N, C-alpha and C positions, 0 to 999 in steps of 0.2 A: 787575843788576836794579834797578828803581826801587822804593824803599821807600815805605810809606805816610807821610802827613804832609800839610802844607799844599802848595798849588800852587807857592808860591815855593820851598819847600825841595826839592820834587821836581825843579824845574828846576835848582836849584843843584847837585844831585848827578847830574843826567842825563849819562851818559857819551856821548861821541861817538866812533864808530869810523870810522877812515879806511880806505877801500878804494880799490883802483886796478885798472883793467882797460883793455884796448885799446878794447873796445866794450861799452857798457852797453845792454842791451835791457830796456825797460820794458813789462812784460806777458808773462805766461807761458801765454797761450792758444795757439791754432794759429799765428797770425802770428808771435808772439814766439819760439816754439820752432822754427819753420821757419827763421827768420833765424839763430837761435843755432846750429842745426845747420850751416848753410852757413858761418858764421863759424868754427866750430870745425874744420870740414873744411879751411878755408883757413889753418889754423894760428894763428888769433887767440886771444888770451886774452879770453874773453867771460863776462860776468856777466848773468844774466837775473833780474829781480826782479818780483814781483807782490804784490798785496794780498790775494789769495785763493789757496788751494791749487791747484796746476796741474792736479791730477786733477779739479777742480771748476770749471775755466775755462768761460767763456761758450760757447766753441766746442763743448763737449759737448752743448749744447742744440740745435745745428743738426741737424735730424732727417732731412730729406728726401733730400738728395743733393748731389753735386758734379759740375759740368758739364765735359764735354770732347767734342769732335766726333770720337769714336773710330770711329763708323760700325759698331759691333758689331751693332746692331739695324736701323739704317737706313743702308745703305752709301752712299746719296746725300748724306748729311750731310757738311759740310766746315767748316773753321775760318772760311772766308769767310761761310758761312751763319750760324754762331754769332755772328760779328761783326755781321752785318746785324740779327739778332734783338736783340742787345744794344743796338745804336745806336737801333733803332726804339723799343724799349721804354724807352729813356732819354729819349724825346721830344727827341732830338737835343741833349741837354745833356751827354752823355758825351764825354770827350776821345777822338777816334778813335785816337790813338796809344797810349793806355792800353788801349783795347779790343783793338787788334791784338796788343799784347804779351801780354795775358792769353790770348786765344783761340789764338794760335800756340804759347804755352808750356803749354797745358793738358794735352796728351798726356804731356809730360815730368812734370808734376805728378802725374798718375795713376801713371806708372811709378815715380816716387820712392816713393809710398805703397805700391805693391805690393811693392817691394824691401824695405820696412821692415815688411812683414807685415800690411798692411791687408786685412781679409777682405771684399772686395767680393762682392756677390751675383753668381752666375754662372749662365749657361745650361747645360743638360746637356752641351754639347760643350766647356765651359770658357771660352767667351767671357764677358766682363764684361756683366752685364745692365745695360740702360739703360731708364729710364722717361720718360714724358712729364712735364714740368712746365709750368705755365701760360705761354703765349705763346712756347714753343719750337716751331719748325716741325717738328723731328724729335725722336726719343727720344735724348737725349744726357746724361741725368742718371744717373750711376752712384751706387750706394747700398749700404748695409749695413742691410737692414730699414729701420726709421726711427730707427736709432741711428748714423747716418753720422758726425755730428760727434764723438760719443763715441769711435768707433773710430778716426777720424783723430787725435784727441788722444792716444789710447793708442799709436798707431803712432809719432807724433812723440815722445812721452815715452820710448818704448823706445829710439829712435835717439839721443835726447839723452843718455840714461843710458849707452848704449854708448860714446858719445864723452866721457863725464864732463863734460858741460856743467855749470857751476856755477849752480845755480838756488836762489834764496832767495825763497820765496813768502809771506813775512810782512812785506815791506817796502812801506810807503806812500811814494811819491815826492811831495813837496810842491812842489818847485821845480826847474826846470832851471837850471843855472849857466852863464852866458855872460859873455864879456868881449870887447869890440870886435867883436861880431857873430859870435863863434866859441864853440861849445859847449865847456865843459871839465868837465862832470859834472852831478851832481844831488845834492839834499839830501832827506832823508827820515827816517822813524822806523820802528821795529819795532812792529807793532800788538799784539804780545803783552806786551812789557815797556817800551815807550816809549823804548828806547835809540835815539839818533840815529845816522845814517850820513851821512857825506860821501863821495861816490863820485867819484873823479877818473877821467875817461874821455876818450879822444881822439875818440870819436864816440858818438852816442846814437841808438838806433832806438826810436821811440815806437810801441808796439803795444798801447795800453791801452784800446781800444774806443771806443764812441760815446757818445750822450747820450739814449737812449730812456727811461731811468729817470726823466726829469723829467716824464713824463706819468703820470697816475693809473692807467691800465690799460696795462700793458706786459708784453711777453714776457720782459723782463729781470728778474732776481731782485734782491732788496734788496742794496744796496751794490755794484752793478756798473752800468757804462754811465751814470755820473752826470756825465759831461762832463770827466773828469780830463784826457784827452788834449787837449781843446780849450783848457782853462785853461793847462796846462803849455806848450803850443806858443805860445799867444797872448802869454803873459807873457814868453816867450823872444824874441819878435819875429817869429814866423811869423804868417801869416794863415789864416783859416778860409774855406772855399769851400762855398757852397750849404748853409748850416746849416738853411735852411728846408725842405729836401727830405728829409723823414722818411717812411719807408715804414710805413704802417699795415697790418699783416697782417690779412687778412679774419677770421681765426678764433682769437680768444682766449676762454678760458672766462670765465664771469661769477661763479662761486662755487667754493669758499668765498672770502670777501672777501680774506683774506690771500694768496690765490693768483690773484686776478682778473687776467686778461691772459695767464696761462700758455698757451703756444702749443699749438694742435692743428695738427700738421704739414700743409703743403700736400700731402704725400703722400696724405692722406685724400681730397682732391679728385682727385689724380692717379690714384688707384686706382679712381675711380668714385663718390666721394661726391657727394651731391645736396644743394643748398641749398633750403630751404623757409621760407616765412614762417609767422606764427601761424595763417593761414587754410589752410595746407597747400599753397599754390601754389609751384611750382618757378619762382622769380621771375627767374632769370638771363636768361630769354628777353627780358625787357624791356631789358636792358643790353648783352648781347652774345649774340644768338641763334645765332651760328655756333659760338663757342667755349664758351658756357655756363659751367660751373664751371671750365673750363680757361682762362678769360680771365686777363688780367693781374691782378696783386695789387691794383693801385690801383683798377681797375674793380670787382673783386669787393668790396673794402673799401668803396668808395663805394656800391655796390649794397646791401650789408648796412646801412650807415648810413642810406641813403635809405628802405629798407623800414621801419626803426624810426621815422625822423623823420616819415614819412607815415602812421603809425598802424597799420602791418601787422606790427609786431614783437611779441615776447612781452611779458608783463607785466613782466619783469625788464630789458627793453631790448635784446633780442637776436633772433637768428633761429636756425633749426635746420640743423645739418649732419648728414646721415643716411648711414651706411654699412651699416645693418642689412640691406639687400637683397643685400649681397655675401656670398659663401660664408664661413662662419665660419673655415674653414681659411685663406682669403686674408687675412682680417683679422689672424689670429694670426701669419701669416708675414710679411705686408708692413707691418702697423701695430702691432707689439707694444708700442711705447712708448705710443702713444695708448690702446691697450686697457688697459694697466696704469695709466697716469696717471688715467684716468677712474674706474677701480675704486678706486684709492687715495684720490682727492680727493672723489669724489661717490658712490661705490658704484653707479656707472652701468655697465651692460654694453652696450657699443656694438654688439655683435652683435645686440642686441635693440632698443635704444632710441636715439633721435637725441640729439646733443649740442647744448646751447644755447651759442651763440657770439656775439661782437661784435668789431668791429675793435679791434686792440691795437697800440700803438706798438712797432715791431719792429726797425727798422734805420735807422741814420744813413747816408743815401746821400751826404750832404755830409760834410765833415771838414776836416782840416788840408790847406791847399794844398800840393801837391807837383808837381814837374816829372815828365813822363811816363817818362823814361828810367830813372832810378834812385830816384825818390821822395825827392829832396832837397827840403828845405822852404824854402830861401832863407836859413836860418840855417846858417852854415858848420859842417858836422859833424853836423847834426841831420837825421834821416830819419823818415818816418812810413809805416806799412803797416797793412793790414787795415782794420777799421772805423774806425780813427782817421784814415785818409787819405781822399782824395776823387779823383774823376776817372773811375771806371769806370761808375757806376750812373746818373748823371744824375737824372732825375725819376721813374724807376721801375726797381727792381732785379729782374732775372730770378732766380727761385728757383734756387739752386744755384751762382750766380756768385760769391758771397762766399767760399765755401770754396776754389774754384779760384784766386781772386784771392790769397788768403793763401799758397797754395802757390807761385804764380808769382812774386809780388813778394817773398815771404820769401826765396826763392833769389836773385833779382836784387839786392835791396837788401843782403842779407848779403854778396854778392860786392862790391858797390860800396863798402860801408863798410870792408871789408877792404882794398880798394885805396886808399881815402882814407887810412886809418891808415898804410899802408906808404909813401905818398908825401908826406904832410903833415908840417909841423913840429909839435912839441909845442905844445899850446895855452897861452896865458898865463892864469894863474889870478888871481882877484881876491878878496882876503880880504873886501872890503866887500860883495861879492855874497853870499858865504857868510854873513856877519853878518846881512844882510837876511833871508835864508831862515831863519836861526836865530831871529831876532827875531819872525818871523811865528808860528812854533810857540810860542815863549815867551809871546807875547801872548795866545794862545788859552788856554793853560794857567794863566796868572796872572789872567785876567779874573774879575771878580766879578759880571758881568751875569746877568740872569735869563732870557735867551733860550736856547732849546734847539734844537740843530741838527735834530733829528728833526721838531719842530713846524714849523720854518721850511721844511724840505724838503717837508713835506706841503703847505704853502702854495704853494710853487713848482709842485708837481704839479697843484694845483687851478687855478692861473693858466693853465698850459699846456693843460690839458684843456678849460677853459672858453673859452679865447680863441685857441688854435692847434691845434685838433684836426683831424679829417678835412676839415671845411669851415670856411673862415675869411673874414673881411671886414675892411675898414678900421677900422670902429668897434671891433670886438672886439679887433683887434691893438693899437690905440692904448690901449684900456682895459687890456689886459694889461700894456703897458709902464708905464702909470701905477701899476698895482698892484705891479709889480716894483720901481719906484722906491721905493714906500712900504715894501716888504719890505726892500730894501737899506738903507734908513734905520734899520732895527732892528739891523743887523749889529754896530755898536759894543757892543751889549749881549750879544753871543754869547760864551759861555765853554764850555770843554771840561772835563769832570770825570772823569778816569780813576779806575778803582776796582780792586778785587782781581781782577776778571774780565779786565782788560787795558785797552788804549787805544782801544777801539772808539769811544768818544765823540769822541776827537780825530779819528779817521778820518771819522766822520760830519760833523764840522765842515768838513773839507777836501772831502768829497763835496758839501756844500752850496755851498762856494765855486765848485767846478767847475760845479754846476748853475746857479748864478746867472749866470755868464758865458755858458754855453751857451744859457740861456733868452733872454738879451738878444740874442745873436747870431741866434737863431732868429726871435724876434719882429720885430726890425728888418729882417732879410732877407725875411721873409714879407710884411711891409708894403711893401717895395720891389718885390717881384715881383707886379705888378698884372696878373695873368693867371691862367688855369687851365691847368696843364700837369702831366700825370702825377699824382703823389701830391699836388700842391699845388693845392687847389681853392679858388678865390675866388668866393664867391657874388655879389660885386659886380663881378667881372670874369670872366664865365663862358667867355670865348673865349680861345684861345691867341693871343698877340701875337707875330708874327714878329720884331719888334724886340727881344723879350726872350729870343731864343735865344742867351743869354749866361749865363755863370756869374757869381754874385754873391760877391764877396770881402768879408770883414768882419774888422775889427780893433778893439780898444778905442779906439785913437787916431783912426782915420779913418772908422769906421763902415762903410757899405756902398758898394762900388765895383763897376763892371761889368768883366768880362774876356771878350774875344772867344774863340770856340771854333774851332779849325782845321777846315777842310772835310774830310770823309771821302772816301775813295777812291770815285770814281763807280761802279766795278764792284760795290763793296760796297753802295752806296746802291741800285743797281738790283735787288739781291737781296731787298730788304725786301718781305715779303708785304703785300698790299694790305689795309688796314683803317684808313683815315684819318678815318672818320666820328667826329664828336663825340657821336653818339647814345648816350645813357646815360652820358656822361662827367660831367655835372653836373646834378643835379636839386636845386633849392634846397629 
């Protein structure tokens, strides 16, 4: 344990524990646990580490459901139609190879969860129930009330425990360790006592989430999705892809302030919820008269934003989502978490009164660049999965696709990492790289500056909210980058001050470092994407530009580059249901 005293004396007595494993998995949410299970079943020594308790991982917040074309409710559904829906709603920025892999492997992902005790909702005859989610042609979203992510996490935790997977969920990884383009481990510290860890590993799977916490209103909780994965990968030599493509979920609550952005599940609209503005109008007929509230998330989010921007919103800057017309029994059965959340946070009974909502930063559709087969990152021995990775969602993620993605690629990438370890030579370690990682932590602990990580993090969130929100333009993005430059100039004065409660302040400092890198990647990529496509709305470029049907890669060294996207199977393209109108897509 680290004792009280000056920062320098604390560093002088800080122990370093050396750990060794075949594969290190960073992240103990659904993606990390699924990969760990596969690795353990393959006979690997695996260590899974995370900075928050696994039972409280971000996966537990995924409410609505998980997609697979099982055909239990609509027998005409198929993996091909699932692929077509996914590609279409990605605005053709998804990698067709990644899409095919996920939709073809989806049924096995559901089978795995059932085998491990996942309590999916069922029809009276025992079939898995499946509900509609926005922009799906058929009912293909399996669910467990509106606690689907929580039940998936529980099922994965049970299986990991059965296999005796070594999980340490108080470790904050600050740097990946590489030598000659090959991963050899990671450096970090324990958030409870500050003790350092040097983890030697033959391979690393990065499953530490996205970057939506860098906005002021977000469905992510404090201290999660702060861009950790982006920074770890970028500093190790990997590239980011489509950092600008962030999904703003249509329905985040507005109060209380410390919970602003907390998600109201898409299941509320899937079960028949209605959107109204402050005048009582059911306004989705202006934006998508055919699908109405079951339109795509990007369109509904933009519709909500536009209603407020044009003066038809509530006094608090929102709109209303109403389920009170549904039978009370339906709400209690199908939306129990929404019902309980609103009672707990606002003393609001949704069976009687509407909810006040506004768009909230919800999901990083971009992430670390990975190749489609095994999610290798281009750094030898380093893989990325889940929200940390990119390739499936493009410019708009279908609700329910993220949970099946982590099940499919958790399995595939776990297998790939196991084969890599079996066939590769031991990596070369570099003491200088470890020393650099150690010095970074020491520098924050020994600093005497007056800047506080929490305050600077708030400034990042203000910059991103004001300059890179639902609607963006050149002037705003450039102004955001200027403000980010000024904020980064204050970083030499940043210091961390651990206390008797633990090393949370040091964790906040590294959260900030991740957020700064993620913010720059997002702003620079958003400025380069001079078009409106899916979630990315440019008021100065309101049309979709066919020349920009490309992915944007970003790295600290090279900035933004374009990458072409493979052509999808013509048979899949032919199955896209028709709705190519830009009507309602952007209202300035």
